[in-house]
C-alpha positions in Angstrom: -40.3 -30.1 53.3 -38.0 -30.3 50.3 -37.1 -26.1 50.3 -35.0 -27.3 53.4 -32.9 -29.5 51.4 -29.8 -27.0 50.4 -28.1 -29.3 47.2 -29.7 -27.5 44.5 -29.6 -24.3 46.3 -26.1 -23.9 47.8 -24.6 -25.1 44.4 -26.7 -21.8 42.5 -25.6 -19.8 45.3 -22.0 -20.8 44.6 -22.5 -20.6 40.8 -23.8 -17.8 40.8 -21.0 -16.3 43.1 -18.2 -17.5 40.9 -20.2 -15.7 37.9 -20.1 -12.9 39.5 -16.2 -12.8 40.9 -14.9 -14.1 37.4 -16.7 -12.4 34.9 -18.3 -9.5 36.1 -16.0 -7.6 38.6 -13.3 -7.6 36.4 -15.4 -6.4 33.8 -16.0 -3.3 35.8 -12.5 -2.9 36.9 -11.4 -2.5 33.4 -13.7 0.3 32.6 -12.1 3.4 31.4 -13.7 6.7 31.7 -13.3 8.0 28.3 -12.8 11.7 29.2 -9.9 12.5 32.1 -9.9 14.9 35.0 -8.5 17.7 34.4 -6.5 19.2 37.5 -8.0 22.5 39.1 -5.6 25.5 40.0 -4.9 25.5 43.2 -5.3 29.4 43.3 -8.8 30.3 45.5 -11.3 32.1 43.5 -12.0 35.7 44.8 -15.6 35.8 45.8 -17.5 38.7 47.3 -20.0 38.6 49.7 -23.4 39.1 49.1 -25.3 42.4 50.7 -29.3 41.6 51.2 -31.1 44.6 50.9 -33.9 44.1 54.0 
C-alpha cells in the first residue's frame, strides 16, 4: 500500500509549512492599512427614547 509510505508526503508537508511560515506570514504581518482610524470623542451621544404610537 504505497499511500502509507510517509516519505514523500512528509517532505511535502514540511516544505509547504516552511513556505507558509517564511514567505506568507511576513507578507501578511507587514500589511499597512491605508486609512488610519480616527479616535472618536469620549462624549456619549444624546439619545432620545422612542415612543411607539400604539
